[in-house]
A tleap script that builds the chain and sets N, CA, C and O, in Angstrom:
source leaprc.protein.ff14SB
mol = sequence {
  NMET ARG TRP ASN SER PRO HIE GLU LEU ARG
  SER ARG LYS ASN GLN HIE PHE TYR ILE SER
  ILE ILE LYS THR SER ALA LYS LYS SER LEU
  ASN ALA ASN TYR VAL GLN THR LEU CPHE
}
set mol.1.N position { 10.457 13.930 20.914 }
set mol.1.CA position { 9.511 13.519 19.871 }
set mol.1.C position { 9.890 14.177 18.550 }
set mol.1.O position { 10.120 15.384 18.484 }
set mol.2.N position { 9.951 13.366 17.510 }
set mol.2.CA position { 10.433 13.847 16.223 }
set mol.2.C position { 9.258 14.104 15.284 }
set mol.2.O position { 8.343 13.288 15.170 }
set mol.3.N position { 9.304 15.241 14.621 }
set mol.3.CA position { 8.247 15.563 13.657 }
set mol.3.C position { 8.507 14.837 12.352 }
set mol.3.O position { 9.654 14.711 11.924 }
set mol.4.N position { 7.456 14.364 11.724 }
set mol.4.CA position { 7.594 13.736 10.406 }
set mol.4.C position { 7.820 14.812 9.350 }
set mol.4.O position { 7.167 15.856 9.358 }
set mol.5.N position { 8.741 14.546 8.456 }
set mol.5.CA position { 8.964 15.478 7.357 }
set mol.5.C position { 7.851 15.332 6.323 }
set mol.5.O position { 7.220 14.278 6.247 }
set mol.6.N position { 7.602 16.360 5.534 }
set mol.6.CA position { 6.562 16.281 4.492 }
set mol.6.C position { 6.774 15.079 3.569 }
set mol.6.O position { 5.814 14.443 3.133 }
set mol.7.N position { 8.042 14.775 3.277 }
set mol.7.CA position { 8.336 13.638 2.403 }
set mol.7.C position { 7.880 12.339 3.053 }
set mol.7.O position { 7.313 11.479 2.379 }
set mol.8.N position { 8.117 12.184 4.343 }
set mol.8.CA position { 7.702 10.971 5.051 }
set mol.8.C position { 6.187 10.833 5.044 }
set mol.8.O position { 5.652 9.749 4.812 }
set mol.9.N position { 5.501 11.942 5.302 }
set mol.9.CA position { 4.035 11.903 5.323 }
set mol.9.C position { 3.483 11.561 3.947 }
set mol.9.O position { 2.515 10.809 3.828 }
set mol.10.N position { 4.101 12.115 2.911 }
set mol.10.CA position { 3.641 11.859 1.549 }
set mol.10.C position { 3.859 10.391 1.174 }
set mol.10.O position { 2.982 9.760 0.584 }
set mol.11.N position { 5.024 9.855 1.516 }
set mol.11.CA position { 5.306 8.463 1.174 }
set mol.11.C position { 4.398 7.522 1.960 }
set mol.11.O position { 4.007 6.468 1.459 }
set mol.12.N position { 4.063 7.905 3.195 }
set mol.12.CA position { 3.163 7.085 3.994 }
set mol.12.C position { 1.759 7.081 3.384 }
set mol.12.O position { 1.086 6.050 3.364 }
set mol.13.N position { 1.326 8.238 2.891 }
set mol.13.CA position { 0.013 8.319 2.221 }
set mol.13.C position { 0.028 7.468 0.964 }
set mol.13.O position { -0.916 6.724 0.698 }
set mol.14.N position { 1.111 7.577 0.182 }
set mol.14.CA position { 1.219 6.782 -1.042 }
set mol.14.C position { 1.216 5.298 -0.724 }
set mol.14.O position { 0.595 4.506 -1.433 }
set mol.15.N position { 1.914 4.920 0.347 }
set mol.15.CA position { 1.969 3.515 0.735 }
set mol.15.C position { 0.561 3.013 1.060 }
set mol.15.O position { 0.165 1.933 0.622 }
set mol.16.N position { -0.184 3.798 1.825 }
set mol.16.CA position { -1.557 3.423 2.177 }
set mol.16.C position { -2.415 3.315 0.912 }
set mol.16.O position { -3.245 2.415 0.784 }
set mol.17.N position { -2.200 4.243 -0.009 }
set mol.17.CA position { -2.946 4.267 -1.266 }
set mol.17.C position { -2.682 3.007 -2.083 }
set mol.17.O position { -3.612 2.377 -2.585 }
set mol.18.N position { -1.394 2.642 -2.214 }
set mol.18.CA position { -1.045 1.460 -2.997 }
set mol.18.C position { -1.528 0.180 -2.335 }
set mol.18.O position { -1.967 -0.747 -3.016 }
set mol.19.N position { -1.450 0.124 -1.006 }
set mol.19.CA position { -1.925 -1.064 -0.286 }
set mol.19.C position { -3.418 -1.252 -0.503 }
set mol.19.O position { -3.879 -2.378 -0.690 }
set mol.20.N position { -4.182 -0.158 -0.481 }
set mol.20.CA position { -5.626 -0.268 -0.698 }
set mol.20.C position { -5.917 -0.731 -2.127 }
set mol.20.O position { -6.859 -1.491 -2.352 }
set mol.21.N position { -5.113 -0.277 -3.094 }
set mol.21.CA position { -5.287 -0.729 -4.483 }
set mol.21.C position { -4.986 -2.219 -4.581 }
set mol.21.O position { -5.718 -2.963 -5.234 }
set mol.22.N position { -3.908 -2.653 -3.931 }
set mol.22.CA position { -3.526 -4.063 -3.955 }
set mol.22.C position { -4.625 -4.923 -3.350 }
set mol.22.O position { -4.983 -5.966 -3.896 }
set mol.23.N position { -5.159 -4.475 -2.209 }
set mol.23.CA position { -6.233 -5.231 -1.555 }
set mol.23.C position { -7.460 -5.318 -2.456 }
set mol.23.O position { -8.070 -6.381 -2.575 }
set mol.24.N position { -7.822 -4.207 -3.089 }
set mol.24.CA position { -9.002 -4.189 -3.951 }
set mol.24.C position { -8.811 -5.113 -5.145 }
set mol.24.O position { -9.700 -5.899 -5.473 }
set mol.25.N position { -7.656 -5.023 -5.793 }
set mol.25.CA position { -7.408 -5.868 -6.957 }
set mol.25.C position { -7.303 -7.333 -6.554 }
set mol.25.O position { -7.679 -8.224 -7.316 }
set mol.26.N position { -6.786 -7.577 -5.342 }
set mol.26.CA position { -6.707 -8.959 -4.859 }
set mol.26.C position { -8.103 -9.524 -4.635 }
set mol.26.O position { -8.363 -10.690 -4.932 }
set mol.27.N position { -8.995 -8.699 -4.113 }
set mol.27.CA position { -10.379 -9.139 -3.916 }
set mol.27.C position { -11.050 -9.419 -5.259 }
set mol.27.O position { -11.795 -10.389 -5.402 }
set mol.28.N position { -10.778 -8.560 -6.236 }
set mol.28.CA position { -11.399 -8.726 -7.549 }
set mol.28.C position { -10.926 -10.021 -8.203 }
set mol.28.O position { -11.726 -10.772 -8.761 }
set mol.29.N position { -9.645 -10.270 -8.132 }
set mol.29.CA position { -9.108 -11.465 -8.782 }
set mol.29.C position { -9.206 -12.698 -7.878 }
set mol.29.O position { -9.099 -13.831 -8.348 }
set mol.30.N position { -9.408 -12.467 -6.581 }
set mol.30.CA position { -9.461 -13.557 -5.602 }
set mol.30.C position { -8.240 -14.458 -5.730 }
set mol.30.O position { -8.343 -15.684 -5.703 }
set mol.31.N position { -7.079 -13.816 -5.871 }
set mol.31.CA position { -5.849 -14.565 -6.086 }
set mol.31.C position { -4.798 -14.131 -5.068 }
set mol.31.O position { -4.203 -13.061 -5.203 }
set mol.32.N position { -4.570 -14.960 -4.050 }
set mol.32.CA position { -3.614 -14.626 -2.994 }
set mol.32.C position { -2.186 -14.616 -3.519 }
set mol.32.O position { -1.352 -13.860 -3.018 }
set mol.33.N position { -1.892 -15.432 -4.509 }
set mol.33.CA position { -0.540 -15.480 -5.064 }
set mol.33.C position { -0.158 -14.154 -5.699 }
set mol.33.O position { 1.005 -13.752 -5.657 }
set mol.34.N position { -1.130 -13.479 -6.282 }
set mol.34.CA position { -0.870 -12.176 -6.894 }
set mol.34.C position { -0.387 -11.179 -5.849 }
set mol.34.O position { 0.525 -10.395 -6.109 }
set mol.35.N position { -0.998 -11.208 -4.669 }
set mol.35.CA position { -0.601 -10.286 -3.609 }
set mol.35.C position { 0.799 -10.631 -3.112 }
set mol.35.O position { 1.605 -9.738 -2.850 }
set mol.36.N position { 1.084 -11.911 -2.984 }
set mol.36.CA position { 2.385 -12.332 -2.452 }
set mol.36.C position { 3.531 -11.903 -3.365 }
set mol.36.O position { 4.622 -11.593 -2.886 }
set mol.37.N position { 3.292 -11.883 -4.665 }
set mol.37.CA position { 4.369 -11.501 -5.578 }
set mol.37.C position { 4.722 -10.027 -5.440 }
set mol.37.O position { 5.825 -9.618 -5.804 }
set mol.38.N position { 3.799 -9.225 -4.918 }
set mol.38.CA position { 4.066 -7.790 -4.783 }
set mol.38.C position { 4.828 -7.455 -3.508 }
set mol.38.O position { 5.367 -6.355 -3.388 }
set mol.39.N position { 4.885 -8.389 -2.548 }
set mol.39.CA position { 5.567 -8.094 -1.274 }
set mol.39.C position { 6.873 -8.828 -1.087 }
set mol.39.O position { 7.533 -8.662 -0.062 }
savepdb mol mol.pdb
quit
């Protein structure tokens, strides 16, 4: 079993943070195309 490095944990937290922002802004704009352009 491999331990996650601090960098991996930090990037995973940031990824979760950005995804939640994307979801929130997508809900506000109600625009699915906006989300698709980011992925």
